[in-house]
N, C-alpha and C positions, 0 to 999 in steps of 0.2 A: 504494500500500500504506500502510495506517495505521500509527501508531506501535507499537501493541500487536502487530500482525501482524509488523512488522519485528523487534521484540524476540524474538518467538517463533521466527522463522526463524533469527535469529542463534543463539539457544540450541540449536536443532536442529543447525545446522551445527557449532557448537562440540562437541556430543556426538559427531557423526558423525566428526569429524576428530581426536578425542582432544585437543582444544584447550582452553585456559583463557583467559578474558578478565580481564586485570588493569587496574584503573582507579584513577586518582588522585582524591582528594576534590574537586579543582578541575574535574573533567569535568562535562559537562551532566548534569542530574538523571536523564534517561531512560537514560543510559549507566551511571551509578552503579547504577541499579536492577537491571541484569541481569549485573553483574560477578560473577565467581567470587570474586575477591579485590578488596576496596576498601580502600585504605590510603594511608599517607603513604610517602615515599620509602624509609624504612627497611623497613617491612613489605613493600613491593613488591619490594625488593632481595632480602630473605630468601626470599620466595615464588619469585622467579625462579630462585634458586640451588637450591631444594629440590623444585620441582615434578616430577611424573612424567609430565606431559603431553608430547605430541610437538610441539605448537605453542603458542606464547605470542602472544596478540594483545594489544598494549599500547595502551590508551586513556590516553595521556599525551602527553608531548612527547619529542622525539627522544633526548635524553640518557638518558631512562628505558629506552627500547627498546634503546639501545646497551648500557646496563648489563646488561640481561637477556641480550643476545647475548654479552657478555663472560663472564658468570657461567655461561651454559648453552650452550656452543659446539655441543653435540650436538642442540640444539633448533632448530626453525624459529621465528624471531621476526618477527612481522609488525607493521608500523606503518601503520595504515590511511590516514594522510595523511603526505606528506613535508614539507609546509610548516608543521610544528608545531615551531618552534625554541624557544630560550630566550635572550632578550637578555642575561640574566645570564651564561650559559655563554659567550657570545661576548665577554665583557669581558676576556678574557686570551688571549694567543697563546702557543704553545710558546716562541717567541723571547723574549717578555717574561718568561716564567717562568724560562727558562735564565739570562737576565740577572740576575733577582732572586736566583736561587740563587748565582750567581757573586759578587754583592754581599754576600751573607750566608753565607759558608762555614760548614759545620757545622750549618746550620739544617735541621730536618726540615720537609717540605712536607705539610701537611694540606689535602686538596682536597675541597671540598663536592661531593656527588654531582651537584649542578646544574652540571655541567661536561662538556666534550667528552671523548671517549675518549682523544684525544691528550694532553690535560692530565692526565688520570688516570694515563696511562702514564709521565709524568715526575714522579710524586708518590710519597711514601713510604707514605701511607695515605689513605683516603677517610673522610668523615664525613657525617652527615646533621644536620639541626637537632635531631633527637631525641637524638643521641649525641655531639655535638661535644665537650662538656666531658669525657666519659669517654675519648674518643679522644685528646684532647690530653694528658690525665693519664696515658695508657698509654705515652707516648713517653719514651725516655731522652735527651731533649734539653732544654736550657734555653731555647732559642729556637725558635719555631715560625712558619713563614710560612703563613698561612691564605688560600687563594684559592678562588673569585674574589669572595666576598661579604664586603665590609668590615664591614657591620653585624653579621653573624653572628660575625665574628672579634672585634669589639669587645665583643659580649655575652659570648662565651666567655671573654674575658680577665678578666672580673669574678670568675671562679671558679677561677683558677689562679695560681700564683706564677710560672709560666713567662712569658717575654716573648713576646707574640704580635704579629707584624707583619701588619697587615691589608692586603689588596689593595684597590684602589680601585674594585672592581666593586660593583654593587648590583642588586637586583630592582626594576624600575621600579614594579611594582604596590605592593609594601610600602613602598618608599622615598618614594612619592608621598603616603603617609598623613602628614598634618601635625598637629602638636600642637594647633593652633587648631581643627581639625575634631574631634579627640578631645574637646577641652574643651567644645565646643558640645553634643556628644552626651551627655557626662557631666552637663552642666547640665540637659539635657532629661530625663534619666533618673537623678535623684539616688539614690545608694546602689547602683546597678548596677555590679558589678565589670567591669573591662576586661581582656580576654584578647587578647594580640597574639602575632604570630609574631616570632622573633628576627631576621628579615630587615628588620624595621622600624628606622627611624632611632633613635639613642640617646635623643633627646628624647621620643619616643613611648613607648619602653620604660620610661622614668622614670615615666610616667603610668599604667603597667599594674599590675594586681593579679596577673596571671599572664602568664608568657612561656613559650611552648613551640611545638613542632611542631604540625601539624594534628592528629595523633593525640593529642598532649598537650592541645590545646585541647578536643577532644571529651571526653577523660577529665575535665578540669576542669569542663566544663559538666554532665556527668553527676553529679559529686560535690558541686558547690557547693549550698548551701542557698538561694542567691539565685534568685529567680524570673525575673529579667531579667539578661541578660549582654550586654555590648557586645563585638563581635567584630572584631578587627583583623587579618584575613587575607582571602585571596581568597574571593569570595562563594559559590563552589561548595560550600564546607563547610556552608553554611546547610541544605542538603537533608538531610545526615546528622545535623546538630545537632537539627533538628526531629523526625527519625525517632527518635533515641535519647532525646531529652528532650522529649516532646510537650507536657508541661505547662508548659514554660518559654518565655519570649519572648527571641528573639535579635535584637539590633539591630546592623546594620553600622556600624562606626566611620566609614565614608564610603561614598558611592554609587559611587565609581569604583574600587573594589577588584576589578577584573576583568582576568584574564590572557587577552588576545586569542588567544594560541596555544592555550591549554588549551580554549578555547571553539570552536575551528575544527572539531574533530572531531564528526561526526554519526553517528547510527545507520546511515545509508545508507553512509557511508564504511566502517564496520565490516563491514556486510553484503558490500559489494564486495570488501573485503580477504579475507574468508573464501571467497567464491565464486571469486575469481581467484588466491588465495594471494599477495597483494601487500600491501605492499612489503616484501620480505625485507631485514632489517637484518643486515648482516655487518660485522665489525670485522677488519681485516687482522691476521694472527698477530703481527707485530712490534709492534703496538699492543695487541692483545688480551691477550697474556701478561703484560706489565708492568702494564697497567691492571687485569687480573684479580688480580694480587698485591695491589695497593692496596685493591681492593674486598674481597678475601678477608680481609686483615688487619683491615679495619673490622668485618666480620661476626664474626670471631674475638674481637675486643676488645669486641664488643657483647653477647656471650653472658653 
C-alpha cells in the first residue's frame, strides 16, 4: 500500500471509530499531514483534556500519551508504538525527586510535561516550554525545584525573582547543539535571526534572537520580516515552518537535531494501532489522580 492510500485508510478508520489523531511537530512529515491536531506539548495537552472523541491516537512519545490518559480517563488512548520513550523523562526517578524534596523543604516542584506519570504524581504543578515562566510566577513559593530539564529551568530563572533549583537532566537533541555550530551557520547566513528552543544549553540561548517552544518558534517565523531564519530545534518542525511561511528559507542550526524516538513512528504503525486498537495506555489510579492534579493546575494557570 502506498503512502497516500495508507493516509486515506487511517483517516477513514479515525472517522469510523470517532477517533482523533494528535501529532507533535517532531513527527514524520507524512504523519503531520493527516493529524486532526498538530501542536506542541501545551496545545496537545489542552486538546487531550477537551476532546469529545472516544479514542485518542497519539503520534508522539510515551509521556504524551500518558498525559492524555491522565487528563481523559474516560477515553481510549492509543500509542501506536511502545518503544517511543524520552531520554529526558528518564533522567529523574521518584526516589531522586523525594530526596531532593527532603533536601529543600518548603520548595514547590514544577515538573516539565516531558516526564513520566510517576514524577508528575509527586509534583505540585506541571509546565511546558511555552508556559514555564507563567507557571513559576503563579506559585506562592520563593523556591522552586524544576525537573527534569536543567536548561529549561535555567532559562526560566532569567524571568523570575524566585530561586529556581535546576535538575541535572537535559534533552540530548537540544543539548547537543553547540555554540560553534550556531556560529558557523550565522556566519554562512549573515543577518538571519536565530530561533532556538529553551531546552538548548545557556551558551546557545545567549546567541539566539528568539527563544521559545515549537509553537512559539512557528509564530516567530510567521511574524518576522526576515526572509531567512536559523532554527535550533528538532528538524521535524521544518515541515510546518515551510507550510506556514512558504516564502521564507529555514536553515537548521545543525544537521543532527533529530529525536530518534519521535522518528520511530510510521504511518503503518498508526494504521495497525487503529485496526487492532493497540497499544492502550492506562495510568494506575494512584498515579493518575495526583498527576492529573499537577496537569490540571498547569492548564488552569495557562488560561
